C-alpha positions in Angstrom: -150.6 16.5 23.8 -154.4 17.1 23.5 -154.8 16.6 27.2 -151.8 19.1 28.1 -153.4 21.7 25.8 -156.7 21.2 27.4 -155.1 21.6 30.7 -153.4 24.8 29.7 -156.7 26.2 28.2 -158.5 25.4 31.5 -155.8 27.0 33.6 -155.1 30.1 31.7 -157.8 30.6 29.1 -161.0 29.5 30.5 -162.9 31.7 28.2 -161.9 29.8 25.0 -164.6 27.8 23.4 -167.3 30.3 24.2 -167.0 32.0 20.6 -164.6 32.1 17.7 -160.9 33.3 18.3 -158.2 34.3 15.8 -155.5 31.9 15.2 -152.2 33.1 13.8 -151.0 30.5 11.1 -147.8 31.0 9.3 -147.9 27.5 7.6 -145.1 26.2 9.9 -145.3 22.9 11.8 -146.1 24.7 15.2 -149.0 26.9 14.0 -150.5 24.2 11.7 -150.6 21.7 14.8 -152.1 24.5 16.8 -154.8 25.1 14.4 -155.5 21.3 14.3 -155.5 20.9 18.0 -157.8 23.8 18.7 -160.3 22.4 16.2 -160.1 19.0 17.8 -161.0 20.7 21.1 -164.1 22.2 19.5 -162.8 25.9 19.4 -164.0 28.1 16.5 -161.0 29.2 14.5 -160.7 32.3 12.4 -157.3 32.1 10.9 -155.0 35.0 10.1 -152.0 34.7 7.9 -149.5 37.4 7.5 -147.6 37.3 4.2 -144.3 39.1 4.5 -143.4 38.4 0.9 -139.7 38.0 2.1 -139.0 34.6 0.4 -140.7 34.9 -3.0 -142.1 31.5 -4.2 -141.6 30.2 -0.7 -143.7 32.8 0.8 -146.5 32.2 -1.9 -146.4 28.5 -1.1 -146.8 29.3 2.7 -149.9 31.4 1.8 -151.3 28.7 -0.6 -151.0 26.0 2.1 -152.9 27.9 4.9 -155.6 29.0 2.4 -156.1 25.5 0.9 -156.5 24.0 4.5 -158.9 26.7 5.4 -161.2 25.7 2.5 -160.7 22.0 3.4 -161.5 22.5 7.1 -164.3 25.0 6.6 -162.5 27.8 8.5 -162.2 31.4 7.4 -158.7 32.5 6.5 -157.7 36.3 6.3 -154.6 36.8 4.5 -152.7 40.2 5.1 -149.8 41.2 3.0 -147.4 43.6 4.6 -144.2 45.4 3.2 -141.1 45.0 5.3 -138.6 45.3 2.4 -138.8 49.0 2.9 -137.3 48.5 6.4 -134.0 47.9 4.6 -134.1 51.1 2.8 -135.0 52.7 6.1 -132.1 51.2 7.7 -134.3 48.8 10.0 -133.7 45.1 10.7 -136.1 43.1 8.5 -136.6 40.8 11.3 -137.8 43.6 13.6 -139.9 45.2 11.0 -141.6 41.9 10.1 -142.5 41.2 13.8 -143.8 44.8 14.1 -145.8 44.3 11.0 -147.3 41.0 12.3 -148.4 42.5 15.6 -149.9 45.6 13.9 -151.9 43.0 11.9 -152.7 40.9 15.2 -153.9 44.0 17.1 -156.1 45.1 14.2 -157.7 41.8 14.2 -158.6 41.7 17.8 -159.8 45.2 17.6 -162.3 44.3 15.0 -163.3 40.9 16.9 -163.2 38.3 18.1 -160.9 39.9 20.9 -158.7 36.9 21.4 -155.8 35.6 19.1 -154.0 32.4 19.7 -150.2 32.1 18.8 -148.3 28.8 18.4 -145.3 29.6 20.8 -144.5 26.3 22.8 -142.2 25.4 25.8 -139.0 25.3 23.9 -139.6 28.7 22.5 -140.1 30.1 26.1 -136.7 28.3 27.0 -134.9 29.8 24.0 -136.4 33.2 25.1 -135.4 32.8 28.8 -131.7 32.0 27.8 -131.6 34.9 25.4 -132.8 37.1 28.3 -130.0 35.7 30.4 -127.4 36.5 27.8 -128.7 40.1 27.3 -129.4 40.9 30.7 -132.7 40.4 32.5 -135.1 41.9 34.9 -138.7 40.8 35.9 -139.8 40.7 32.4 -136.8 38.4 31.5 -137.8 35.9 34.2 -141.3 35.8 32.9 -140.1 34.9 29.4 -143.1 34.1 27.0 -146.3 34.3 28.9 -149.2 32.0 28.2 -151.6 34.9 28.2 -150.5 38.6 27.4 -153.4 41.0 26.8 -155.6 39.5 23.8 -152.9 37.1 22.9 -152.9 33.5 24.2 -150.5 30.6 23.8 -152.2 27.3 24.2 -149.1 25.2 23.3 -147.0 26.7 26.2 -147.1 23.4 28.1 -146.0 21.4 25.0 -142.4 20.6 23.9 -141.2 21.0 20.3 -140.8 17.2 19.9 -144.3 16.6 20.9 -145.6 19.1 18.4 -143.6 17.5 15.5 -144.9 14.0 16.6 -148.4 15.1 16.5 -147.9 16.4 13.0 -146.5 13.0 12.0 -149.3 11.2 13.6 -152.1 13.2 12.1 -150.4 13.8 8.7 -150.6 17.5 9.1 -148.8 19.3 6.1 -146.6 22.2 7.0 -144.0 24.3 5.5 -140.3 24.9 6.6 -138.7 28.3 6.8 -135.1 28.2 5.9 -134.2 31.2 8.0 -134.8 29.2 11.1 -131.4 27.5 10.6 -129.5 30.8 9.8 -126.8 31.2 12.6 -126.9 34.9 11.9 -129.8 35.0 14.5 -129.2 34.6 18.2 -132.4 32.4 18.7 -131.2 29.9 16.1 -127.8 29.7 17.8 -129.5 29.1 21.2 -131.8 26.5 19.6 -129.2 24.5 17.6 -125.9 25.2 19.6 -126.4 26.1 23.1 -129.4 23.9 24.2 -127.9 20.6 22.4 -124.7 21.5 24.3 -126.4 21.7 27.7 -128.2 18.5 27.0 -124.9 16.8 26.2 -123.4 18.1 29.5 -126.5 16.9 31.4 -129.0 14.8 29.7 -132.5 15.9 30.7 -131.4 19.5 30.6 -134.2 20.5 28.3 -136.9 19.3 30.8 -135.3 21.0 33.6 -135.0 24.3 31.7 -138.8 24.1 30.9 -139.6 23.6 34.5 -137.3 26.4 35.5 -138.9 28.8 33.1 -142.2 28.0 34.7 -140.8 28.7 38.1 -139.2 31.9 36.8 -142.7 33.0 35.6 -144.0 32.5 39.0 -141.2 34.3 40.8 -141.5 37.3 38.4 -145.2 37.5 39.4 -144.4 37.3 43.0 -141.6 39.9 42.6 -144.0 42.1 40.9 -146.5 42.1 43.5 -144.1 42.8 46.1 -142.4 45.7 44.3 -145.7 47.3 43.0 -146.2 49.4 46.1 -142.9 51.0 45.6 -143.5 51.6 41.8 -146.6 53.4 42.7 -145.0 55.5 45.4 -142.5 56.4 42.7 -145.1 57.9 40.3 -143.9 61.4 39.0 -145.5 64.4 40.3 -147.0 67.4 38.1 -143.5 68.4 37.1 -142.4 64.9 36.2 -140.2 64.3 39.1 -140.3 61.0 41.0 -139.1 60.5 44.6 -138.7 57.4 46.9 -137.2 57.3 50.3 -133.7 55.9 50.5 -134.7 53.8 53.5 -137.4 52.2 51.5 -134.9 51.1 48.9 -132.2 50.0 51.2 -134.6 48.2 53.4 -136.1 46.2 50.5 -135.3 42.4 50.3 -134.5 43.0 46.7 -133.0 46.4 46.4 -131.4 45.9 43.0 -134.6 44.4 41.5 -136.4 47.4 42.7 -134.0 49.8 41.1 -134.2 47.8 37.9 -138.1 48.0 38.0 -138.0 51.8 38.8 -135.1 53.0 36.3 -134.8 50.1 33.9 -137.9 51.4 31.8 -136.0 54.7 31.6 -133.1 52.9 29.9 -130.6 53.0 32.8 -128.1 50.3 32.2 -127.6 47.6 35.0 -124.0 48.5 35.6 -125.2 52.1 36.3 -127.9 50.8 38.5 -125.3 48.8 40.5 -123.3 52.1 41.0 -126.4 53.9 42.0 -127.4 51.2 44.5 -123.9 51.4 46.2 -124.3 55.3 46.4 -127.7 54.9 48.0 -126.2 52.4 50.5 -123.3 54.7 51.3 -125.6 57.8 51.4 -123.4 59.7 48.9 -125.7 62.9 48.8 -125.4 64.7 45.5 -124.3 61.6 43.3 -125.7 61.9 39.9 -126.5 59.2 37.3 -127.6 60.4 33.8 -129.1 58.6 30.9 -130.8 60.1 27.9 -133.0 63.0 29.2 -133.2 61.5 32.7 -131.0 62.4 35.8 -131.2 60.3 39.0 -129.9 62.0 42.0 -129.1 60.8 45.5 -130.6 63.5 47.6 -130.3 63.6 51.5 -133.2 61.2 52.1 -134.5 60.1 48.8 -133.8 58.9 45.3 -134.9 61.6 43.0 -135.6 61.0 39.2 -136.4 63.8 36.9 -135.7 65.3 33.3 -132.3 66.8 33.0 -132.8 70.6 33.5 -131.9 73.0 30.6 -131.2 69.9 28.2 -129.1 70.8 25.4 -130.2 70.4 21.8 -130.8 67.0 20.5 -132.4 65.5 17.2 -134.6 62.7 16.6 -134.1 60.9 13.2 -137.0 58.9 12.1 -135.4 57.3 8.9 -132.3 57.8 6.7 -134.5 60.0 4.4 -136.0 62.0 7.4 -133.0 63.7 9.0 -134.0 67.2 10.4 -132.5 69.8 8.3 -130.6 71.5 11.0 -129.1 68.3 12.3 -125.3 68.2 12.0 -125.4 64.7 10.4 -126.3 63.5 6.9 -127.4 59.7 6.2 -127.4 58.1 2.8 -127.8 54.5 1.7 -124.9 53.4 -0.5 -123.4 50.3 -2.1 -120.6 48.5 -0.1 -117.2 50.2 -0.7 -113.8 50.6 0.9 -114.0 51.5 4.7 -113.8 55.4 5.0 -110.7 56.9 6.2 -112.2 60.3 7.4 -113.3 59.8 11.0 -116.3 62.1 10.3 -117.7 59.4 8.1 -119.1 56.1 9.2 -120.5 53.1 7.4 -123.1 51.2 9.2 -124.7 47.7 8.7 -128.6 48.6 8.3 -129.4 45.4 10.1 -127.8 46.5 13.1 -129.4 50.0 13.4 -132.9 50.6 14.8 -134.6 53.8 14.0 -135.6 56.2 15.2 -132.0 57.5 16.2 -131.2 60.1 18.6 -128.4 62.6 18.1 -127.6 64.3 21.4 -124.6 65.7 23.4 -122.7 63.2 25.4 -123.3 63.3 29.1 -121.2 62.2 32.1 -122.0 58.5 32.8 -122.6 57.6 29.1 -121.0 54.3 28.1 -120.4 52.4 24.9 -118.8 49.3 23.8 -116.1 50.4 21.3 -115.5 48.4 18.2 -113.0 45.7 18.8 -113.5 45.7 22.5 -115.3 43.1 24.6 -116.4 45.3 27.2 -118.0 48.9 27.8 -116.1 52.2 28.3 -117.2 55.5 29.5 -117.5 58.0 26.8 -115.3 60.3 28.9 -112.4 57.6 28.8 -113.1 57.2 25.0 -112.5 61.1 24.5 -109.4 60.9 26.6 -108.0 58.0 24.7 -108.8 59.7 21.4 -107.0 62.9 22.8 -110.0 65.1 22.0 -109.1 68.5 23.2 -110.8 70.0 26.3 -112.4 72.7 24.4 -114.0 70.2 21.9 -115.5 67.9 24.4 -118.6 69.9 25.3 -119.5 69.9 21.6 -119.0 66.2 21.1 -122.3 64.3 20.1 -123.3 60.7 20.3 -125.7 58.8 18.3 -128.2 56.4 20.0 -130.1 53.4 18.4 -132.7 51.7 20.6 -131.1 53.5 23.7 -127.7 52.2 22.8 -124.9 54.6 21.8 -123.6 53.4 18.4 -121.3 56.2 17.5 -119.4 58.9 19.4 -119.6 61.1 16.4 -116.2 61.7 14.6 -114.3 59.6 17.2 -115.4 56.0 17.7 -117.9 53.5 16.4 -119.6 50.8 18.7 -119.0 47.1 18.3 -121.2 45.3 16.0 -122.6 48.3 13.8 -119.8 48.7 11.3 -120.9 47.9 7.7 -119.1 44.8 6.1 -117.3 45.6 2.9 -118.5 42.3 1.4 -122.2 42.8 2.3 -124.6 44.7 0.1 -125.9 48.2 0.8 -124.9 50.2 4.1 -125.8 53.5 5.6 -123.2 56.4 5.1 -123.1 58.8 7.9 -121.3 62.1 7.6 -120.8 64.1 10.8 -120.7 67.8 10.2 -118.2 69.2 12.7 -119.6 71.7 15.1 -118.2 75.0 16.1 -116.4 75.2 19.2 -118.5 78.1 20.5 
């Protein structure tokens, strides 16, 4: 394994070894092994441990293990305590808040120096991420998976399998801590790790090695595609008024028009389903076809795809946290204990773990889509309103609530799948929609 890590360092991180670097160490087997291997290779290690304080005595034991080995090995250990419990009160996912807090600490570390931080992601982590991207929908970034180098962050174990890491820990008697949350099936990554990948291995022995190889190829394909698309992305840069234009011929003549559209409009939040329809409209030269998402409008002009802000955008509100709702917003959000489901359609109870702040409350637009609760597929909001028999004079005043660019509530009409609070599960968020006047 030492040789594989040395090869990865030479290939992707030739600057390591010229000075100290940060090493992120949680106390788990991967990071403890990374720390040991880098020391064996002569790298000067400055350890950073982020204590989330989520598991009580278990978190304390993680911290104590890392600190004790820093003393034994003669390396600096910097402990940073972060508060992510507040995320629950703010309606954010604790896992997402913990990740954000970690990276905030890591960025602060590299800003103060040294300017490189090593993380313990390995080949199996990259495979899991790749499969998760496949399940969620992937563009070029999905192909790349977890890169060996991303700005100041490096991953020397990227060419090493999990089994090799664990064998190295046994051989060298490296102590480590186990995090019980890594077996919790509530998280998609754990189900991919403990269910999907073993099933693939059972279907075809050796599938894990093949997936590792494919992830490497995918990373190279993403780099090649990025190089090919880069000139079009540059040409699509917005003008002084924030409007971007790209000749239709340039799109339809591309060897990968769908990838190109995804690269151009995906960062604006346009859903792949909408991009497929847009691609068809471009191919058929349907001049005047309009595709809307959030504040953006994509239009098939006579000879170009035009992207710009929606003119005369109606009033919308950004809600930073449950306790930070704009005073004039027609919605109230309050945390409350689990109770019977509301019978009033203007009240919704949401699972805080499934809601990402800030939220956006805005009027619905043609082309908006949502996956309604209890359904396996998405529907146009216009169809949801038709099904709910919302009167024509009320439709222009219908609002939707977005979380992480995803509609989670057609206010007063229908909730999205996966966000409804469970009666048997702790605290939740109570949303009360204040019916708007019809004008």
